[in-house]
N, C-alpha and C positions, 0 to 999 in steps of 0.2 A: 358407789365403790368405797369401800372402808379405807384407813390409811394403811393397813396391814398389806392389802391389794394394789398398793401404788406402785406399777411398773418404773417409774423413774426414781423414785427412792429407791429400789431395789437397785438399778442400774448405778446410781451414785454410788453407792455402798461397795458395790464389786470395782469401780475404777477408781474409786478415792486412792490417793496414795499415802502410805505411811506417813507418821509427823517423822521427820528426819531427827537423829539424836543430838545435833548441834542445837537444834533449837528444843530438845527436852533436858539437854544436861546443863544450860545455863539458868541460874535465877533469875526471877525477873528484872530486879534491880541492878544487876551486874552489868558490868559495860561490855561489848565486844573484844575481841582481841585486836591488836593491832596487825595492821600488813604487813606480811613478812617483807624484810629488806631485800628489794631487788633493784639493779640499774635500771635506770628509765630509758626505755627504749625512743622514746619521742622527746627528749630532755632539749634538745637546742630549737627543735620545733617550735616546742611551746613557750620556751623563752623568748623566741623571735615573735611569737604571734603575742604574747603579752607583751612585750617590747612595744608591737605595733599599735596595741589597743591602747597603752599610755599615751602613745604619741598622736593619736587621729585628732583628739579635742584642738592641741597646738597645730596641724597641718591644716584644719579646716579654720583655725582663725587667722592662719597666714594666706590662704587662698583667698579669704575674704579681705584682707588688709590690700593683698594686690588686685583684687579685682576692683576695689574700691579707689585705688590709687590710678588705675589706670583710667579709670573714668575720670579723676579730677585732673589728669594731664591731656585730657581728650580735648582737641579745639573745635570740636563739635561742625567742622567742615563737611563731614560725612565720606572724604575721599580717603578710601581704603587702599590706595597704592603708592601713597607715599608723598 
């Protein structure tokens, strides 16, 4: 089979999409345009998630300190009823 008779290459030539204009118009070294200004739909949710992510190490440290403190004040009797 010669390269000219390759059915796969013929198929790929038929289905390959044309290059989009926004990829052709911009020179290679030029930066992409900035995103259009629009109101954030999930602004509060993202802010809450960001705050929770920033507070997570402190919450873990507080849980560790509480766990260590509960072990330090344990009388060792094994009586769980009080």
